[in-house]
C-alpha atoms as an extended CHARMM CRD file, in Angstrom:
* protein
*
       217  EXT
         1         1  MET       CA              0.0550000000        0.0460000000       -0.0520000000  PROA      1               0.0000000000
         2         2  SER       CA              1.4100000000        3.5750000000       -0.8720000000  PROA      2               0.0000000000
         3         3  GLY       CA              1.1030000000        6.4520000000        1.5070000000  PROA      3               0.0000000000
         4         4  LYS       CA              2.5080000000        7.1300000000        4.6400000000  PROA      4               0.0000000000
         5         5  THR       CA              2.5800000000        5.1270000000        7.9090000000  PROA      5               0.0000000000
         6         6  TYR       CA              1.4200000000        6.7790000000       11.2560000000  PROA      6               0.0000000000
         7         7  GLY       CA              1.6380000000        5.5380000000       14.6770000000  PROA      7               0.0000000000
         8         8  TYR       CA             -0.8580000000        6.5680000000       17.3590000000  PROA      8               0.0000000000
         9         9  VAL       CA              0.2430000000        6.1100000000       21.1300000000  PROA      9               0.0000000000
        10        10  ARG       CA             -2.0010000000        6.9140000000       23.9310000000  PROA      10              0.0000000000
        11        11  VAL       CA             -1.4850000000        6.7880000000       27.7590000000  PROA      11              0.0000000000
        12        12  SER       CA             -4.4250000000        7.6310000000       30.1100000000  PROA      12              0.0000000000
        13        13  THR       CA             -2.5270000000        9.8230000000       32.3900000000  PROA      13              0.0000000000
        14        14  LYS       CA              0.5450000000       11.8300000000       32.4490000000  PROA      14              0.0000000000
        15        15  GLY       CA              2.1380000000        9.6370000000       34.9070000000  PROA      15              0.0000000000
        16        16  GLN       CA              2.0220000000        6.7360000000       32.7840000000  PROA      16              0.0000000000
        17        17  LYS       CA              4.8000000000        5.6290000000       30.4350000000  PROA      17              0.0000000000
        18        18  GLU       CA              4.4260000000        5.1140000000       26.5720000000  PROA      18              0.0000000000
        19        19  ASP       CA              7.6360000000        3.2040000000       26.1530000000  PROA      19              0.0000000000
        20        20  ARG       CA              5.9270000000       -0.1970000000       25.3490000000  PROA      20              0.0000000000
        21        21  GLN       CA              3.9830000000        1.3030000000       22.6090000000  PROA      21              0.0000000000
        22        22  LEU       CA              6.9430000000        3.3050000000       21.2080000000  PROA      22              0.0000000000
        23        23  ILE       CA              8.9330000000        0.3350000000       21.0200000000  PROA      23              0.0000000000
        24        24  ALA       CA              6.4430000000       -1.5650000000       19.3430000000  PROA      24              0.0000000000
        25        25  MET       CA              5.8980000000        1.2690000000       16.6560000000  PROA      25              0.0000000000
        26        26  ARG       CA              9.7790000000        1.3140000000       16.1310000000  PROA      26              0.0000000000
        27        27  GLU       CA             10.0730000000       -2.3090000000       15.7190000000  PROA      27              0.0000000000
        28        28  PHE       CA              6.9180000000       -2.3900000000       13.2090000000  PROA      28              0.0000000000
        29        29  GLY       CA              8.8960000000        0.3370000000       11.1980000000  PROA      29              0.0000000000
        30        30  VAL       CA              6.8340000000        3.6020000000       11.8350000000  PROA      30              0.0000000000
        31        31  PRO       CA              8.9150000000        6.6580000000       11.2040000000  PROA      31              0.0000000000
        32        32  GLU       CA              9.7210000000        8.6220000000       14.2690000000  PROA      32              0.0000000000
        33        33  ASP       CA              8.1830000000       11.7890000000       12.9210000000  PROA      33              0.0000000000
        34        34  CYS       CA              5.0130000000        9.9290000000       12.0550000000  PROA      34              0.0000000000
        35        35  ILE       CA              4.3540000000        8.7390000000       15.9140000000  PROA      35              0.0000000000
        36        36  MET       CA              1.7700000000       10.6420000000       17.4610000000  PROA      36              0.0000000000
        37        37  ILE       CA              1.6920000000       10.4240000000       21.3960000000  PROA      37              0.0000000000
        38        38  GLU       CA             -1.4860000000       11.4410000000       23.4690000000  PROA      38              0.0000000000
        39        39  LYS       CA             -1.3420000000       11.5240000000       27.0750000000  PROA      39              0.0000000000
        40        40  GLN       CA             -5.2360000000       11.8240000000       27.7890000000  PROA      40              0.0000000000
        41        41  SER       CA             -7.8930000000        9.6520000000       28.9560000000  PROA      41              0.0000000000
        42        42  GLY       CA            -10.1330000000        7.9290000000       26.4200000000  PROA      42              0.0000000000
        43        43  LYS       CA            -13.4320000000        8.5000000000       28.3420000000  PROA      43              0.0000000000
        44        44  ASP       CA            -14.3540000000       10.4660000000       25.1400000000  PROA      44              0.0000000000
        45        45  PHE       CA            -13.0070000000       11.5950000000       21.7290000000  PROA      45              0.0000000000
        46        46  SER       CA            -12.1030000000       15.2260000000       22.5960000000  PROA      46              0.0000000000
        47        47  ARG       CA             -8.6740000000       13.8830000000       22.3020000000  PROA      47              0.0000000000
        48        48  PRO       CA             -6.6660000000       16.7780000000       20.1200000000  PROA      48              0.0000000000
        49        49  VAL       CA             -3.7750000000       14.7490000000       19.1340000000  PROA      49              0.0000000000
        50        50  TYR       CA             -5.9940000000       11.8190000000       17.7570000000  PROA      50              0.0000000000
        51        51  LEU       CA             -8.3830000000       14.2270000000       15.9520000000  PROA      51              0.0000000000
        52        52  ARG       CA             -5.6850000000       15.9350000000       14.3470000000  PROA      52              0.0000000000
        53        53  LEU       CA             -4.1550000000       12.6520000000       13.2910000000  PROA      53              0.0000000000
        54        54  VAL       CA             -7.8570000000       11.6960000000       11.8880000000  PROA      54              0.0000000000
        55        55  GLN       CA             -7.5000000000       14.9220000000        9.8190000000  PROA      55              0.0000000000
        56        56  ILE       CA             -4.3680000000       14.1740000000        8.1260000000  PROA      56              0.0000000000
        57        57  LEU       CA             -4.9160000000       10.5300000000        7.1720000000  PROA      57              0.0000000000
        58        58  GLU       CA             -5.3860000000       10.1770000000        3.6120000000  PROA      58              0.0000000000
        59        59  SER       CA             -6.4560000000        7.3040000000        1.3810000000  PROA      59              0.0000000000
        60        60  GLY       CA             -3.7680000000        4.6990000000        1.0510000000  PROA      60              0.0000000000
        61        61  ASP       CA             -2.1890000000        5.6480000000        4.4490000000  PROA      61              0.0000000000
        62        62  VAL       CA             -1.6910000000        3.1460000000        7.2910000000  PROA      62              0.0000000000
        63        63  LEU       CA             -2.5050000000        3.6530000000       11.0110000000  PROA      63              0.0000000000
        64        64  VAL       CA             -0.8450000000        1.6040000000       13.4390000000  PROA      64              0.0000000000
        65        65  VAL       CA             -1.8960000000        1.1600000000       17.2010000000  PROA      65              0.0000000000
        66        66  LYS       CA             -0.7310000000       -1.2870000000       19.6420000000  PROA      66              0.0000000000
        67        67  SER       CA             -3.8890000000       -2.3230000000       20.7550000000  PROA      67              0.0000000000
        68        68  ILE       CA             -7.4450000000       -2.0140000000       19.7710000000  PROA      68              0.0000000000
        69        69  ASP       CA             -8.6840000000        0.1010000000       22.6570000000  PROA      69              0.0000000000
        70        70  ARG       CA             -6.3210000000        2.7470000000       21.4780000000  PROA      70              0.0000000000
        71        71  LEU       CA             -9.2070000000        3.6820000000       19.0160000000  PROA      71              0.0000000000
        72        72  GLY       CA            -11.9790000000        4.1340000000       21.7220000000  PROA      72              0.0000000000
        73        73  ARG       CA            -13.1510000000        3.5300000000       25.0940000000  PROA      73              0.0000000000
        74        74  SER       CA            -16.0240000000        0.9510000000       23.8050000000  PROA      74              0.0000000000
        75        75  TYR       CA            -16.4720000000       -1.4560000000       21.0380000000  PROA      75              0.0000000000
        76        76  GLU       CA            -19.3550000000        0.6740000000       19.5390000000  PROA      76              0.0000000000
        77        77  GLU       CA            -16.9250000000        3.6660000000       19.3350000000  PROA      77              0.0000000000
        78        78  ILE       CA            -14.0900000000        1.3180000000       17.9570000000  PROA      78              0.0000000000
        79        79  LEU       CA            -16.4170000000       -0.1110000000       15.2630000000  PROA      79              0.0000000000
        80        80  GLU       CA            -17.5980000000        3.6510000000       14.2340000000  PROA      80              0.0000000000
        81        81  GLN       CA            -13.6530000000        4.6390000000       14.1290000000  PROA      81              0.0000000000
        82        82  TRP       CA            -12.9170000000        1.4110000000       12.2300000000  PROA      82              0.0000000000
        83        83  ALA       CA            -15.3650000000        1.8810000000        9.3960000000  PROA      83              0.0000000000
        84        84  GLY       CA            -14.7510000000        5.8330000000        9.1700000000  PROA      84              0.0000000000
        85        85  LEU       CA            -11.1060000000        5.0680000000        8.5270000000  PROA      85              0.0000000000
        86        86  THR       CA            -11.0780000000        1.7780000000        6.5760000000  PROA      86              0.0000000000
        87        87  ARG       CA            -14.4350000000        2.1950000000        4.4640000000  PROA      87              0.0000000000
        88        88  GLU       CA            -15.0290000000        5.7210000000        4.1340000000  PROA      88              0.0000000000
        89        89  ARG       CA            -11.4530000000        7.1620000000        4.1120000000  PROA      89              0.0000000000
        90        90  GLY       CA             -9.5580000000        4.4840000000        2.5750000000  PROA      90              0.0000000000
        91        91  VAL       CA             -7.1010000000        3.9690000000        5.5220000000  PROA      91              0.0000000000
        92        92  ALA       CA             -5.6550000000        0.8090000000        6.6510000000  PROA      92              0.0000000000
        93        93  ILE       CA             -5.5340000000        0.1670000000       10.1610000000  PROA      93              0.0000000000
        94        94  VAL       CA             -2.6700000000       -2.3510000000       11.7760000000  PROA      94              0.0000000000
        95        95  VAL       CA             -3.5150000000       -3.6900000000       15.5880000000  PROA      95              0.0000000000
        96        96  LEU       CA             -0.1200000000       -5.0260000000       16.5110000000  PROA      96              0.0000000000
        97        97  ASP       CA             -1.5930000000       -6.9310000000       19.4960000000  PROA      97              0.0000000000
        98        98  MET       CA             -3.9260000000       -8.8430000000       17.2850000000  PROA      98              0.0000000000
        99        99  PRO       CA             -2.1900000000       -9.5150000000       13.8010000000  PROA      99              0.0000000000
       100       100  LEU       CA             -5.6090000000      -10.7150000000       12.3320000000  PROA      100             0.0000000000
       101       101  LEU       CA             -6.6630000000       -7.0700000000       12.6160000000  PROA      101             0.0000000000
       102       102  ASP       CA             -4.7180000000       -5.7790000000        9.7160000000  PROA      102             0.0000000000
       103       103  THR       CA             -6.2990000000       -4.1840000000        6.6580000000  PROA      103             0.0000000000
       104       104  ARG       CA             -3.4950000000       -3.1910000000        4.5490000000  PROA      104             0.0000000000
       105       105  ALA       CA             -4.1490000000       -3.7500000000        0.7270000000  PROA      105             0.0000000000
       106       106  ASP       CA             -0.9570000000       -6.2230000000        0.2380000000  PROA      106             0.0000000000
       107       107  ARG       CA             -3.2710000000       -8.5610000000        2.1980000000  PROA      107             0.0000000000
       108       108  ASP       CA             -5.7060000000      -10.8590000000        0.0610000000  PROA      108             0.0000000000
       109       109  LEU       CA             -9.4670000000      -10.0670000000        0.2420000000  PROA      109             0.0000000000
       110       110  ALA       CA            -10.0150000000      -12.7890000000        2.7710000000  PROA      110             0.0000000000
       111       111  GLY       CA             -7.5180000000      -11.3840000000        5.1250000000  PROA      111             0.0000000000
       112       112  VAL       CA             -9.5730000000       -8.0830000000        5.0010000000  PROA      112             0.0000000000
       113       113  LEU       CA            -12.6390000000       -9.9120000000        5.4460000000  PROA      113             0.0000000000
       114       114  ILE       CA            -11.1910000000      -11.7340000000        8.5000000000  PROA      114             0.0000000000
       115       115  ALA       CA            -10.0860000000       -8.5090000000       10.0800000000  PROA      115             0.0000000000
       116       116  ASP       CA            -13.9010000000       -7.1070000000        9.9010000000  PROA      116             0.0000000000
       117       117  ILE       CA            -15.3710000000      -10.4910000000       11.0580000000  PROA      117             0.0000000000
       118       118  VAL       CA            -12.7760000000      -10.5970000000       14.0070000000  PROA      118             0.0000000000
       119       119  LEU       CA            -13.7310000000       -7.1490000000       15.0370000000  PROA      119             0.0000000000
       120       120  GLN       CA            -17.2970000000       -7.7860000000       14.8850000000  PROA      120             0.0000000000
       121       121  LEU       CA            -17.0630000000      -10.8490000000       17.0050000000  PROA      121             0.0000000000
       122       122  LEU       CA            -15.0280000000       -8.8480000000       19.5390000000  PROA      122             0.0000000000
       123       123  SER       CA            -17.7710000000       -6.1750000000       19.4930000000  PROA      123             0.0000000000
       124       124  TYR       CA            -20.3280000000       -8.8690000000       20.1410000000  PROA      124             0.0000000000
       125       125  VAL       CA            -18.4790000000      -10.6230000000       22.9170000000  PROA      125             0.0000000000
       126       126  ALA       CA            -17.9240000000       -7.6380000000       24.5920000000  PROA      126             0.0000000000
       127       127  GLN       CA            -21.4020000000       -6.4950000000       24.4950000000  PROA      127             0.0000000000
       128       128  THR       CA            -22.4220000000       -9.8000000000       25.5900000000  PROA      128             0.0000000000
       129       129  GLU       CA            -20.3620000000       -9.7400000000       28.6040000000  PROA      129             0.0000000000
       130       130  ARG       CA            -21.6830000000       -6.1220000000       29.7360000000  PROA      130             0.0000000000
       131       131  ASP       CA            -25.2170000000       -7.6990000000       29.3060000000  PROA      131             0.0000000000
       132       132  PHE       CA            -24.2070000000      -10.8540000000       31.2510000000  PROA      132             0.0000000000
       133       133  ILE       CA            -22.5760000000       -8.4590000000       34.0830000000  PROA      133             0.0000000000
       134       134  ARG       CA            -25.8940000000       -6.3900000000       34.1850000000  PROA      134             0.0000000000
       135       135  GLN       CA            -28.0000000000       -9.3470000000       34.6480000000  PROA      135             0.0000000000
       136       136  ARG       CA            -26.1000000000      -10.7510000000       37.4330000000  PROA      136             0.0000000000
       137       137  GLN       CA            -25.9790000000       -7.3910000000       39.1650000000  PROA      137             0.0000000000
       138       138  ALA       CA            -29.9490000000       -7.4210000000       38.7100000000  PROA      138             0.0000000000
       139       139  GLU       CA            -30.1250000000      -10.9620000000       39.9750000000  PROA      139             0.0000000000
       140       140  GLY       CA            -27.8350000000      -10.3060000000       42.9020000000  PROA      140             0.0000000000
       141       141  ILE       CA            -29.8130000000       -7.2360000000       43.9660000000  PROA      141             0.0000000000
       142       142  ALA       CA            -33.1980000000       -9.0730000000       43.6180000000  PROA      142             0.0000000000
       143       143  ALA       CA            -31.5830000000      -12.0080000000       45.8890000000  PROA      143             0.0000000000
       144       144  ALA       CA            -30.1940000000       -9.4700000000       48.5510000000  PROA      144             0.0000000000
       145       145  LYS       CA            -33.8340000000       -7.6510000000       48.6330000000  PROA      145             0.0000000000
       146       146  GLU       CA            -35.4780000000      -10.9680000000       49.3180000000  PROA      146             0.0000000000
       147       147  ARG       CA            -32.9420000000      -11.4500000000       52.3720000000  PROA      147             0.0000000000
       148       148  GLY       CA            -34.0830000000       -7.9790000000       53.4870000000  PROA      148             0.0000000000
       149       149  VAL       CA            -30.9240000000       -6.2810000000       52.5100000000  PROA      149             0.0000000000
       150       150  ARG       CA            -31.7380000000       -2.5700000000       51.8430000000  PROA      150             0.0000000000
       151       151  PHE       CA            -30.2440000000       -0.4640000000       49.1540000000  PROA      151             0.0000000000
       152       152  GLY       CA            -29.6060000000        3.2240000000       48.8350000000  PROA      152             0.0000000000
       153       153  ARG       CA            -28.4710000000        5.8690000000       51.5420000000  PROA      153             0.0000000000
       154       154  THR       CA            -27.7810000000        4.7530000000       55.0190000000  PROA      154             0.0000000000
       155       155  ARG       CA            -30.9380000000        5.5820000000       57.2050000000  PROA      155             0.0000000000
       156       156  ILE       CA            -29.9010000000        7.2400000000       60.2530000000  PROA      156             0.0000000000
       157       157  PRO       CA            -31.5010000000        5.8790000000       63.5940000000  PROA      157             0.0000000000
       158       158  MET       CA            -33.9830000000        8.1440000000       65.1100000000  PROA      158             0.0000000000
       159       159  PRO       CA            -33.8600000000        9.6830000000       68.4810000000  PROA      159             0.0000000000
       160       160  GLU       CA            -35.4030000000        8.1700000000       71.3940000000  PROA      160             0.0000000000
       161       161  ARG       CA            -38.5220000000       10.5540000000       71.4350000000  PROA      161             0.0000000000
       162       162  PHE       CA            -39.2700000000       10.1850000000       67.6940000000  PROA      162             0.0000000000
       163       163  GLU       CA            -42.4460000000        8.0780000000       68.0510000000  PROA      163             0.0000000000
       164       164  GLU       CA            -43.7340000000       10.4600000000       70.6510000000  PROA      164             0.0000000000
       165       165  LEU       CA            -43.2050000000       13.4670000000       68.5880000000  PROA      165             0.0000000000
       166       166  ALA       CA            -44.2430000000       11.7870000000       65.4380000000  PROA      166             0.0000000000
       167       167  GLU       CA            -47.4750000000       11.0290000000       66.6180000000  PROA      167             0.0000000000
       168       168  ASP       CA            -47.9150000000       14.5330000000       68.0950000000  PROA      168             0.0000000000
       169       169  TRP       CA            -47.1520000000       15.6500000000       64.4830000000  PROA      169             0.0000000000
       170       170  TRP       CA            -49.8210000000       13.3080000000       62.9710000000  PROA      170             0.0000000000
       171       171  TYR       CA            -52.2070000000       14.7400000000       65.5790000000  PROA      171             0.0000000000
       172       172  GLY       CA            -51.2360000000       18.3190000000       64.8500000000  PROA      172             0.0000000000
       173       173  ARG       CA            -49.8360000000       18.8540000000       68.3250000000  PROA      173             0.0000000000
       174       174  VAL       CA            -46.5500000000       19.9310000000       67.3040000000  PROA      174             0.0000000000
       175       175  SER       CA            -44.9130000000       21.3080000000       63.6410000000  PROA      175             0.0000000000
       176       176  ALA       CA            -42.4090000000       19.2960000000       61.7730000000  PROA      176             0.0000000000
       177       177  ALA       CA            -39.9970000000       22.1430000000       62.3520000000  PROA      177             0.0000000000
       178       178  ARG       CA            -40.2760000000       22.1250000000       66.1410000000  PROA      178             0.0000000000
       179       179  ALA       CA            -40.2360000000       18.3100000000       66.2220000000  PROA      179             0.0000000000
       180       180  GLY       CA            -37.0840000000       18.2540000000       64.1090000000  PROA      180             0.0000000000
       181       181  LYS       CA            -35.4900000000       20.8790000000       66.2760000000  PROA      181             0.0000000000
       182       182  GLU       CA            -36.2150000000       19.0330000000       69.5980000000  PROA      182             0.0000000000
       183       183  LEU       CA            -34.8680000000       15.7440000000       67.9310000000  PROA      183             0.0000000000
       184       184  GLY       CA            -31.7950000000       17.4170000000       66.4900000000  PROA      184             0.0000000000
       185       185  ILE       CA            -32.6400000000       16.5110000000       62.8430000000  PROA      185             0.0000000000
       186       186  SER       CA            -34.0060000000       18.6290000000       59.7980000000  PROA      186             0.0000000000
       187       187  ARG       CA            -37.4950000000       19.3670000000       59.2340000000  PROA      187             0.0000000000
       188       188  THR       CA            -37.5830000000       17.5230000000       56.0710000000  PROA      188             0.0000000000
       189       189  THR       CA            -35.9530000000       14.4660000000       57.5030000000  PROA      189             0.0000000000
       190       190  PHE       CA            -38.5700000000       14.2910000000       60.5700000000  PROA      190             0.0000000000
       191       191  LYS       CA            -41.3920000000       14.7230000000       58.3720000000  PROA      191             0.0000000000
       192       192  HSD       CA            -40.4040000000       12.1110000000       55.8360000000  PROA      192             0.0000000000
       193       193  ARG       CA            -39.7570000000        9.4030000000       58.7040000000  PROA      193             0.0000000000
       194       194  ALA       CA            -42.9420000000       10.5890000000       60.5050000000  PROA      194             0.0000000000
       195       195  GLU       CA            -45.0920000000       10.0330000000       57.4760000000  PROA      195             0.0000000000
       196       196  GLU       CA            -43.3780000000        6.4130000000       56.9020000000  PROA      196             0.0000000000
       197       197  TRP       CA            -44.0770000000        5.7590000000       60.7220000000  PROA      197             0.0000000000
       198       198  GLY       CA            -47.7530000000        6.8830000000       60.6900000000  PROA      198             0.0000000000
       199       199  ALA       CA            -48.3890000000        4.9030000000       57.4150000000  PROA      199             0.0000000000
       200       200  ALA       CA            -46.7370000000        1.6560000000       59.1360000000  PROA      200             0.0000000000
       201       201  GLU       CA            -49.1720000000        2.3970000000       61.9580000000  PROA      201             0.0000000000
       202       202  GLY       CA            -51.9810000000        2.8180000000       59.7970000000  PROA      202             0.0000000000
       203       203  LEU       CA            -52.7360000000        6.2050000000       60.5540000000  PROA      203             0.0000000000
       204       204  ASP       CA            -54.6000000000        8.6240000000       58.0800000000  PROA      204             0.0000000000
       205       205  ARG       CA            -53.2260000000       12.0010000000       58.6540000000  PROA      205             0.0000000000
       206       206  ARG       CA            -56.1400000000       13.4500000000       56.6940000000  PROA      206             0.0000000000
       207       207  ALA       CA            -58.6860000000       12.1360000000       59.2300000000  PROA      207             0.0000000000
       208       208  ALA       CA            -56.8140000000       13.0410000000       62.1290000000  PROA      208             0.0000000000
       209       209  PRO       CA            -58.0580000000       15.7890000000       64.5450000000  PROA      209             0.0000000000
       210       210  ARG       CA            -55.8880000000       19.0480000000       63.7520000000  PROA      210             0.0000000000
       211       211  LEU       CA            -55.0720000000       21.3320000000       66.5160000000  PROA      211             0.0000000000
       212       212  ALA       CA            -53.3560000000       24.5960000000       65.8890000000  PROA      212             0.0000000000
       213       213  VAL       CA            -49.6270000000       24.7950000000       66.0500000000  PROA      213             0.0000000000
       214       214  ASN       CA            -47.0900000000       27.5770000000       65.5130000000  PROA      214             0.0000000000
       215       215  GLY       CA            -45.1990000000       27.3960000000       62.2520000000  PROA      215             0.0000000000
       216       216  PRO       CA            -45.3340000000       25.0420000000       59.1880000000  PROA      216             0.0000000000
       217       217  VAL       CA            -46.5850000000       21.6670000000       59.7030000000  PROA      217             0.0000000000
């Protein structure tokens, strides 16, 4: 294949070393001035070095990466980058860690087809594994709930006089603000927990006798 050969090297943080990737690029024969190095997380595609490289790549050029995850954070993004470069731009891609992922024109049609199939298979396996993990998490949560395990924020225990003041609030003898202040908790917390307590006790606040209290209920 005629054209230039570029290497793309990425490490996730500035503290990481790119030595292994650089050695692999040089051993493959990528010219030193065509190796692009980026020290930035792959969590999105706002990577300026990668975007500049994509802009200068032309049909007939070769892009070399050490591993397939240099192209994206997920196989959906990798597939998008792969298709955009190989099919739309005419750029070949070589993945050094996976010799089957090599779309250079000097390989026969079967080799290019195998590369596409392997990439699709990797994408399918990755998606299946993610679905399996989500299924196991859902099953684990359901089983834990059956055992009485509670999820979410840890509920703070109510002070000793809580039920007494909750009953007073239900029957309008004290405001939520006053009760919360006496218990040392916020008005919102008291009201929420008092409503739960009353519901558990089978009380109907709408039918409860109301007495005048100062401040908001």
